[in-house]
N, C-alpha and C positions, 0 to 999 in steps of 0.2 A: 560528358567528358570532353575535355579540350585536347585535341590531337594535333601535333605539328609533324608534318611530313617534310623530309629533307631529301632532295635528289640532285644529281649532277646533270651533266650534258647527256641527253638522250633524245632519240627521235623515233624510238620503237617500243619494244615490249615493256621496258621498265616504266616509261611514262604512261602507257596505257593501263598498266597494272595499278599505279598510284591513282590515276583518275578513277578507275573502277572502285578502289577502296574508298576514295573520297566521296564518290556518289553514294555508296552503300552506307557509310557512317553518317553522312548528312541526312539521309532518308530515315535513319534511326534516331535523329535528334541530337547528334553529337556536333560540336563545333570543330571546324577543320581549318588549319592554316597550312599552306604549302610554301616552302622556301626552296628556291632553285634559280638557275639562270633565267633571265627575262624571256629569252627566245623559247625556252621550254614551257613557260607559262602561257605564251601566245599559242604555241603549237597544240597544247592539250586543253586549253580553255578552262583552267581551274576556276577562274572567277565566275564563269558561266555556270559552273556546277554548284555555286553557292559557297565555295571556299574562299578564304582570303589568300591572295597570292603575294608573296614578298620576293622581289628580285634580289638574288644574292649571287656573286660571281664564283660559282662552284665549277671549276674547269675540269677537263678530263685528264690533265697532267699537272704535276706540282708546279705552282707558281707562287713564290714566297709572298709577294706583295698582295696578290689577290686572295691568297689563302688567309693571310692575317685579317684582311677586310671581311672575308667570309666568316671567320671565327667570331669576330666582334659582332657582326650582323646577326649570326645565329644566337648569340647570347641574348640580344634584344628581342628577336622574333619569338623565341621559345620561352621567354621569362614566365609567362602565365600558363604554359602547357602542363597538362597532367601526365602526358607521355609524349616522347619524341620518337618518331619512327623514320630512320634514315634508310635509303635504298641505294645500294652500291657501296663499294669499299671506300671510295674517295669521300662520299657524303658521310658515311659512318665514321671515318677517321676524323673529319673536320668537326662533326658533332661531338665526338669524344674530347677533342682538343678544346672545344668550347666549354668544357667542364660538365657536360651532361653524362649521365650514367654512373652507377654505383654511388650516387648521392644526388639529392634533388630529384628532378623528374626522371623517371626510368627511361633508359635508352634502348630501343629495339633497332636492330640492324638486319635488313634482309640483303643477303649476298646473292646477286643474280648471275654472277659470272666468275670465271677463273682466268688467270693469266696463262697464256700458252707460249709466251716469249720469255727470253732470259735477259742477261746483261744488266745494265743499269736500271732499266724499267722493272725488271724482275726483282732486283734488290729493293727498290723503293716500294714495290707492291708488298714484299715480305714485311717491311717495317710497318706499313699501314695495317696489314693483317694482325700483327701483334698488338697494335694500339686498340683495334676493335675487339680482339679476343679478351683483352685485359680490362677494358672499360665498359663494354656493352653489358647490359643486364640480361638481354636475351638476343640470341643470334638465330635467324631463320635462314635456311639454306635450300637451294634448288636441286641439290644432288648429294648423295651420300658421301662422296669423296670430299666435298667442301666441309661437310659436318665433321668428318674424321680429322681434317686438318685443323679446324677451329678448336676442337676439343684438345688436340695435342698442343695447341698454343695457349691453352688455359681458359678458354671460354667455359662458363659455368652452366649455362642453360642453352642448349642447341636443339632446335626443332626443325622439322621439314616445313618449308614454305608452301603455301597453297597458291599457285599462280595459274588460274584458269584462262583459257582463251575465250573470246566471244564466239558465240555460235555463228559460223559463217553463213552469209546469205546464199540462197540458191543461185546456181549458174544462170546468167541472163542470156547466154548465147548457146547455140548448138555446138557440140564438140567438133563437128565437121567444119564449121565456120572458123573456129579458133585454129584448128590445124591448118586450114587453108591460109589464114593470115600469117601463120608462122612458117609457111612453106613446108609443112609436114604432112600434107594430105597423102594417105596411103602408107604412112610410116608411123611407127609407135613414137610417142612423146615421153621422154624421161624429164621430169620437172624437178628443179631445185629452187627453193625459195630461201635466199640467204643474202646477207651483206657480203660484198666482195672484199673480204678481209682475211687475214692470215688464219684466224681461228676456224674458219669454215672449211678448210681442207680442199679447196676447189682445184688444186693441182692434181689431186687424186681423181676428181671428176674428169679432167682432161685426159688423164691416162686411161680411164675406163672407156671414154669415147674413142680413143685410139685403138683399144683392144677389141671393143665391140661397137663398130661404127654403124650398125644398121639403123638404130633409132636416131631421132633428133633430140639433142640434149639442150634444154632451155633453162636459163638461170634468171630468175626474177629478183632483182635487187641491185643496189648501187654500192660503191665503196672505193677505198683507195687503191685497190688492185685492178681496177678496170683496164687501164692501159696495158699493164703487164699481161693480164689474162688474154685480152684481145690480140695482142701481138703473138702470143703463143698459139692461139686458135688459128690465126692467119698463117703463121709460119708452118704449122703442122697440118694445115688443111683439115681441121677437125669438124665434125658435124655438131657444132656447139654454137648457140646464139645467146648473147648477153642482152637481155630484154630491158635492163634498167628497172627503175621502180615502176610498179604496175598497180593500178587500182581495180584490176579485174582478176585477182588471184583465184576467186571461186570458179571463174570460167576456165582458167588454166588448169586448175585441179580436176575439173570434170572431164577435160580433154586428155589428161595424162594417163598413160598406161602404168607408170610407176612414178612414185615421188621419192627422190634420193637425197639423203643427208650424209655427205662424206666428211663431216666435221671432225676436227681435232678434239673439240670439247663442246659440250652444250649443257645447259641447265635444264630448263623446261621450255624449249622453244615453242612459242605460241603458234608459229606456222606449222609445226609438226602436229600439234593438237588439232589444228584446223583440218589438216590432211586426214587425220583419223576420223574426225567428225564427218568429213565429206565422204568417207568410205573408200579411200584410195589405197592401193597396195603400197606399202612402205618398205624401203631398204635404207637402213641407217647404221652408223657406226655405234658400237657398244661402248660409249663413253659418257662420263658425267651422269646426268639424270635421264638420258634417253632410255636405258633398259627399264627403269621403273615406269616411265611414261608410256612406253609402247607395250610393255608386258609381252604376251605371246602373240600379239596382233601383227607384228611385222617381222622382217628378216633382219637380224643384227649381224654385222660383220666387223672384223677388227679394223681400227683406223689405219689407213694407208695400204691396206691389202687390196691391190688392184684386181688380182685374180679372183678373190672371193667376192668382191663387189660386182665385178663383171658377170660372174656366174649367177649371182643372185638376181641381177637385173635381167639377164638373158632368160632365166628360168620363168620369170613372171611374164615377160614379153612373148615368149614362144610357147607357153603352156596355158591355154585359155582356162582350163579347169583350176590350175594353181592360182591364176590371177583372180578368178571369181572367189575362190576360198579366202585369199588374202584380203580381198575387198570386203567380204562379209565380216571377217575377223576385225578389220580396222573399224568398221561401222559399229560393231558391238563395243569395242574398246572406247571409241569416241563417245558413245552414249553413257559410259560409266564415269567419264572424267568429271571432276568437280566444277561447279559453276561459281558465279559471283557471290551468291549468298553464302556458299561454303567458305570462300576466302574471307569475307567480312566476319563471319562467326569465328574463324580461326584466329584472326588478329585480335578480336575482342577478348578471346580467351587468354591470349598472351598479355594484353594490356592490363587485364584484371588480376594477373598473377601477382601475388605478394610474397616477397622473400621472407624467410624465417628470421 
């Protein structure tokens, strides 16, 4: 089978997911081409996986000139494909506008995210959703709410996406050494792994730190809100440290008393899967795909509810028996999560679906 993947700007989970699928399909003897921004090809090394990479200007915002070029390039790159699998709403809409889907090569679109902002950006996003719903042959979604929305917009075949996280490596350093580096020796560590962006709800984390200031709150990740968040931390004198991008997340997880996700919305965050597999107690908002991912292995709280989130964190930090129970539940759930082989089998089932 000749599979063409299309993706836009990404530096995280979407790119890792496509690389995993490409590796698995190539290992099974399928031919793979990946089309996306040149920097994405370099970052994830698709050529090194045995796939052919085609650089195409798929930006993360509408850009008429680049979008016309991308549509034309997609027509050329996917001409010989048996199936085209786009990842993300922008990539899926451009593939649909290139004439793919509902005729010729089947178009599969995986939606990895939802928009949490309004205004002009929200209006454009809604138009792209309608394009994908009406033109894609199959839509894969990372959360039930995305599936409901796409069905309401007219999508004919909507299925859950299987997006596994890689098994995290064991911690390389002792927890005490990590805590000492962070200035948290003798204090509990509450860890958040997230991009510093509006979707992640980090303003709630700051309010939780103000309400329950005993632990050190550490955020591993970078993003456009760094300056704004740091100014708020400094002004309010909060026990919060912004760590930036880290390559030692397994070490941070092993040292954490609680891992906190205060997000406005999430699909299947790979970092949350990694926390479960590492057996860490989890407190997370009950949004998007998080409840299905966590099951009964973590404590779920309403988005933006500072009191409920603070209480959940406090309960784990101050109750050793509760913390041990939550850690065991997380490890059990982590062991149940799907792996790369499950994801590859799932997409092949979709690719081989034939419409009546």
